[in-house]
N, C-alpha and C positions, 0 to 999 in steps of 0.2 A: 678459469680462463677458457677452458675448452668449450664451454657452452656459449660464451660470447664469440669465440672464433667461428664456431659452427653457425651461429646466427648471422654473422657478417658474411660468411662464405655463401650461405643460402640466399641472402638478400642480393649478393653480387651475381649469383648464377641465374636467379629468377627475378625478372622485373616485377614491380608491384602490379596487382590485378587490374587496376584501371588502365595502365599502359598496355597490358596484354589485350584488354578489351578494345582499346583504340586501334591497336595493330590488327586485330581480327576484323574489326569494322572496316578498316582501310582496305583490306583484301576482299571482304565480302561485298562492299558497296558497288564496285565496278562489275563484279560478277552478277549481282542482282539486277543492276541496270541493263546489262547485256541480255540477261534472261527475259526481262520485261519487254525489251525492244523486240526480241525474237518472237515472243508470244503475241504482241500486237500485230506484227507482220503475218504470223501464222493465222491468227483470227481473221485478219482482213482477207487473206487468200481463201480461207475456208468459206467466209461469208460471200465473197465474190463467186465462188464455185456454186454454192447453194443457191444464190440469187439467180445465176444463169440457168441452173436446173429448174427452178421454180418458174421462170419466165418461159422456158422451153415447154414445160408441161402445160402451162396455161395456154400458150399459143397453139400447141398441138391438140388441145382438147376442145377446140371450138371451130365453128364454121369460119371460112375465109373472110366473109364480109364482116363478121364480128371482130375477128383479129385485126382487120384493117383499121378499125376504129381505135385500136390501141397504139397505132404508130405514134412515135414521138414520146411515149411514156417510158421513162428510163428504168423504173423499178417495178417489181411485182406488186409492191404495195400500191403504187399509183394505178396499176392495171386493175387490181381488185377494187379499189375505190371507184374507178370509172365504171366498171361492170356493175358494182352495187348500185350506184346512182342511176345507171341506164336501165337496169332491169328490176329495180325494187317495185313492189306493189305501191300504187299511189291511190289515195282516196279521191276518186273523181267526183264524188258527191260534194265533198268539202271544197274542192277546186271550183265546181260549178256555183256553189253558194257564194264564194268570195267574188267570183266574176259577176254574178248577179248583183251583189252588193255594190260593186264598183259601177255597174251600169245604172243603178238607181240613184247614184249621187248627182246632185245638182248644186250649183254654187248659190249660196246665200251670203256668206261672208268669205272673202278671198282666203284669208289665212286658215280659217277652220276647214274650208273645202280642200285646200292644198294639203294640209296635215292629214285629213281623212283619206284622201286619194293616195298619198304617199304611203300611209300605213297599209292600205289595201295592196298596193303594189309590192311592198316589202313582204307581206303575207303570201302573196302569189309567188314571189321569188322563192320563198322558203318551202312551199309545197309543190311547186311546179317542176318542170323539166330542168335539170341542171345542164350546164355547159360542160365541156371537157374539164377534167381535173386540173390539167396543166394551165388551161386558160389561155393558150397561146396560138391555137390553130385559127386559120383565116375564116373557116366556116363559122366557128363560134363567135368570132369578132363581127362577122356579117350579121348573124342572128341577133347579137346584142344590139347592134346599131338599128336593125329593123324594129326590135322591141321598143327601143327608146323613141324612135320616130312615131310608132303607133301610140305610145303613151302620151307623147306630146299632142298628137291629133286628138286623142281621147280627152285630154285635159282641156284643150281649146274648145272642143265641141260641147263641153258641159259648162262653160262660162256663160254668164248672163250675156244676152245678145249685144248690149252696148259695150261690153268689154272685149268682145271678139275682134281680132284683127280683120280689117276689111281687105279684100283682094286688091290687086293692082288697079289704080284708077285709070279711066280711059281718057 
């Protein structure tokens, strides 16, 4: 009987292992969640500090007129992207060849002509000067509008004469 009494007394003193594991998990889970929340906040604070340092270094390392072009860009990544697009080497020979191709186009069939000219404009957009990364400044909006107006005039000037819009009648 002493073996059975000892087994019963041990089982009463110590709960089964799965109950102990559940109790430990119940204690660990809130601690782990609190730790993870603190780590997220810490990482955000560190990132914000490093981001501010990166922007300060960028702005302090360039001429004033260049740094003024970065106004409105909120992150160092956007600043780098703008600088890359603004100062990358461009293939001017390719740009000239595409412009000459556009100038040589004349309308034979409307849909084919429009597709060809649209493809050339798309190609020019991909190799040409980019507008600001954020795409929200008034200067870039004005340049985009002027580019679209010039393209409309270019399109109209290459239409067959009978399809061109006539001016105001007298």
